C-alpha positions, 0 to 999 in steps of 0.5 A: 362722364369723361374717360380715362381720368380715373387711376388704373391702379385703384385696388385693396391695400393694407395699411399697418399702424406701426405703433399697435400693429393694427392692420385694416384694408381700404381701397387706395392708389398708394404705392407700396414696396412691401406686402402682407398677407391677411386672412390667406390673402396677399395685399400691397402693404403701407406703413403708418406712423399713427392711425385712428386706433393709436391717435389720442384724439380717436381713442381718448388715451393719452400715450407717453412719447419719448419727448426728452430723447427727441429734444436732445437729439434735435439739440444735438444735431443743430448745435453747430449753428449755435453762436458762440459767446465772443469776448472782446480783447481788450 
């Protein structure tokens, strides 16, 4: 087996699903700026937008997402690039 090919910082990390506050521990090398205490032990914290506990494919439940707000935000952001209709002067 080759030496020095495995990462040095392989450790237990807490991953938190921000949509439902579910926290699970797994080994990872993911960088974390925050920590969280789980069962009296402090772990590096990685925040997730979606995980197996909130994804509709795994849960079998659909979740209403604010798509109208996202669409309006997108349109407002890019409306300055929209071509304006110009009428030719006669």
